[in-house]
N, C-alpha and C positions, 0 to 999 in steps of 0.2 A: 539536641545534639546526640548522635549515636555514640555509645561507648564501645570502644574496641580494646578490651584488655589484651595485653600481650599473651600469646599462646606459648605453652611450654615447648621448649625446643628438644628435639632429639639429640643425642650425643653426636659429635662429628663422625663422619664416615671413616676418616683416617684413624680415629681412636678405635672404632669397631674392628677395622681391618688389622690394626696392630695387635689387638687382643686375640683375634682369631688365629693369626699367624704364631704369636707367642705361645698360645695355648696348645696349638697343634704340634709345635716343635718342642714345647716345654723349655723354652729358653729365649732370651732376647736376642742373642747373637745370631742364631740361624734365622729368626724372624726378620732381623734387620737385613741380613744378606738377601733374603727372598724379596723384600720390599724395596731394597736399594737405598736404605737409610742407615743411620748409626744405631747401635744398641741403646744409646742414651735417648735418642728420639723415640724408640719403641717404648722405653721405660716411662718417658714423659707422657706419651699418649695413653698408656695403660693407667698410669696414676690419675690422669684427668678423667678417664672413664670410671675408675673406682670412686673418685670424688663425686662425680655426677650421680653414681649409683648409691653412694653412701655405704658401700660394702666392699671388702677385699675380694679380688678375683684370684690372687696368687698369694701363697705363703713363700716369703723370700728367706732362703737359707744361704750360708756361705758356700754350700755345695751346689746351689742352683735354685730352681723354682719348682713349686708344686702347686697345682690347681687346688683352689678351695672347692667345696661341694658346689657352691653357686657357679663357679667358673666351669667346673666339669659338666654340670647340668646344661649350661648355656652353649657349650662348644658345638655339639652336633647340629643345632639349628643354625648357628652362624656359618658353619662350614657348608651346610646345604645351601644357604642363601648366597654365599659368595661363589659357590660352584655354579648355581643357577645364573648369577650375574655374568660369570665367565662365558657360559653358553650363549647368553643373550648378546654379549660382545662379539662372539664368533658369528652369530647370525647377522649382526650389524655389519661386520667386516665383509661377510659373504654377499650382502645385498648391495654393497657399494664397491663396484669393481675399481681396483687400484693396481698400478703397475708393479709396485714393490712387493716382493715376496721375502719375508724374514725367515732365515734358516739358521737354526742353532745347531752347532756341531762340536764334538770334542776337538780341542785345539789342534791335535795332530791330524785329525780327519779333515778339519777345515783347511789347513795349510797344505797337506800333502795329497789328499784325495779329491776334495771338492774344488779347491782353487784352480788346479790344472784343467778342470772340465768347464769352467765358467766361460771361456771364449767360445767354445762350441755351443754351449747352451744359449749364449746371447745371439749367436748367428742363427740358431734355430728359432728363437723367440725374441726378436729384437725389441718388442714392445715391453718385455718384462725387465724389471730391475731387481735382481737378486741382492739381498742384503745379508751378509754373513756375520754371525755372532758366535764367538768361541765360548763355550761353557764346559764346566767339568762334569756336570750331571744333566741328564735330559730334562727339559723344562716341563712344568705342569701346564698343559695347554689350557686348562680351565682357569688358570691364574695369570699366565704370561702370554702376551700377544705375539706368539710365534706362529708362523704358517706351517713350517716343517722342522724336523730335527733329524740328524744323522748321527748315530752312536753305535757302539758295539754292545749288543744285548744278548741275553740268553734266550734260546728258543722257549716259547711258552710264557715269556715275560710280557713286557709291554707290547700291545698289538701294533704291528707294523708290517712292512713289506721287505723281505730279505733281498739285499743287493748281492751279497756273496758270503761264503763262509770265511771265517778268520783263520788263516793258516800261517804258521811261523816256521822260519828256518834261518840259520846264521847267514849274515851278509858282511862283506868287508871289501876293502880296496883290492884291485887285481893283484898288486905286488904282494900284499899280505896273503892272499889266497894261495899263491904259489908255494907258500911255506906249510900249507896244511894238506896232509895226505889222508889222514883218518880223523874221525871225530875226537879221538883221544888227544890229538895234537892241540885241541882248543884249551886243554888244561894249563898250558904254559903261555897262553895269550891273555892280554888284557880284555876282559869282557865288559862291554858297555850295556847298560840297562836303564830302562825308564821306570821311574817310581810309580807310574800307573800300573805297570804290569811286572810285579816283582817275581812272579812264579814262572815267567817265560822260559828262563834258562833251565830251571829244574825240570819243567815239563819236557823240554826237548832232549836234555841229557838222559832222562828216564827212557824216552822212546828210542834213543840211540843205543841204549844199553851201556852207557858210560857214567862212571861216578864223577860228576863235575865238581869244580871248586865252588866254594861259597861265593855268591855274587858280591858279598861285602868286600872282597878283595879286588873287585873291579871298579869301574867308574859309573856313578849314578847321575842321571839327568832328570830334571823336572819337566823338560819338554822333549818329546820324541824327535822333533825336527832337529834339535841341537845334537842329540845322540846320533842321528842319521848323518849329519854333516861331519861329526867327529869320525865316524866310520869311513866316510868318503875321503877324509884327510889322512886316513891311515893310522888313526889313534888306537884302534882296536877292532874287535869283532862285535857286531851288534846282532841281537835277535830281531830279524826282520819280520814285520807283519806284511804279508804279500800285498795287500791293498795300498799300503803306505810306501813300501820300498820299490814298487814296480817301476815308477818313472826313472829312478836312479839305476835300476837294473837294466832297463831298456836303453838308457844312455851309455851304459858301460862303465859308469863311475863306481858302481858296486857290482859285485858278483856273488853268487851263491856257491861256496866251495863244496857243499854237499846237497845238490839239488834234489837228490832222491829221498832225502830225509825231511819231508814236509809234514809237519804235525798240526792237526786241527786243535784249536784251543777250546772248542765247544761254544764259542761266541759267534755271532753273526753281525756283519755290517748291515744295519737296518735303517730304513727310512721311516720315520714316525710322522703321523699327521694328527691334527685334532679331530674330534668327532664330526665336526662340520667344516671341512676344508673349503677354502675359496676355490673358484674355478682356476685362478692363476696358480695356486699351489698344486692343484691336480695336474696342470700342464707340466710344471717343473718335475713333479714326482714321476709322472709317466715317462718324461724324457730321460731322467736319470736311470730309471729301471730299464728302459729300452737300450740306452747307451751301454749300461753295464752288461746286459744280456748279449750285446753285440761283440763283446770282447772275446767270447768263447768261439 
């Protein structure tokens, strides 16, 4: 009778992934956010890996985590391995045509810029099914299965295709605009601002040559779409990002009281793609670029 002794097992893939993410972020919370689990789950997986290894990978302090020498030495190889796995997944997705195209975008961009374009995109490409995901930060295509991403980026940063420059100018309801004769009149108005872009008003007032009030005296919003609706309702004056405020401006629910004072922020509305995009993602990207170019 043949003897088949049990073979030693490798540690679970989830434990290795948890270690790599926690080591890269030097914390369980950010690793958990990236992997879509709880920090406790990351801690449990790392402890299981340390038990299997018989050695600590992190030194735990009240102030946070620090990699041990063993953990620091192992991290580059694990990161390279998971990056390679991500590229292999990209190849697998590209080799199996599928109608769904997963697009990640900043929440304000997803709601105010991308969503209004979806009906025309579906008419142009009825076989495609765009799937929109709101994210605060651009995804890592090597680790997350997104086909495209649309964010405001700085030139020379993440490689991508520019859709348009980010330009800002005040916008408000028509009735409120009639009370504004010069930029200095804004100092007596309630200024609306988004917590994502805290420097917008300072940037614009500086370009206008006006000493503006502190935005702390205004109203802050965690979602730009809420701030935009507040401006439409006449609650105050919002610093409009052209790409996001254009539909309301075209509809007449918002107006730009000082249209000549348009200030570039130095950012660009950019469409990002993985190193090996699918054919369907390329179709969507090319359509969005052509549609945006046609606005001029």
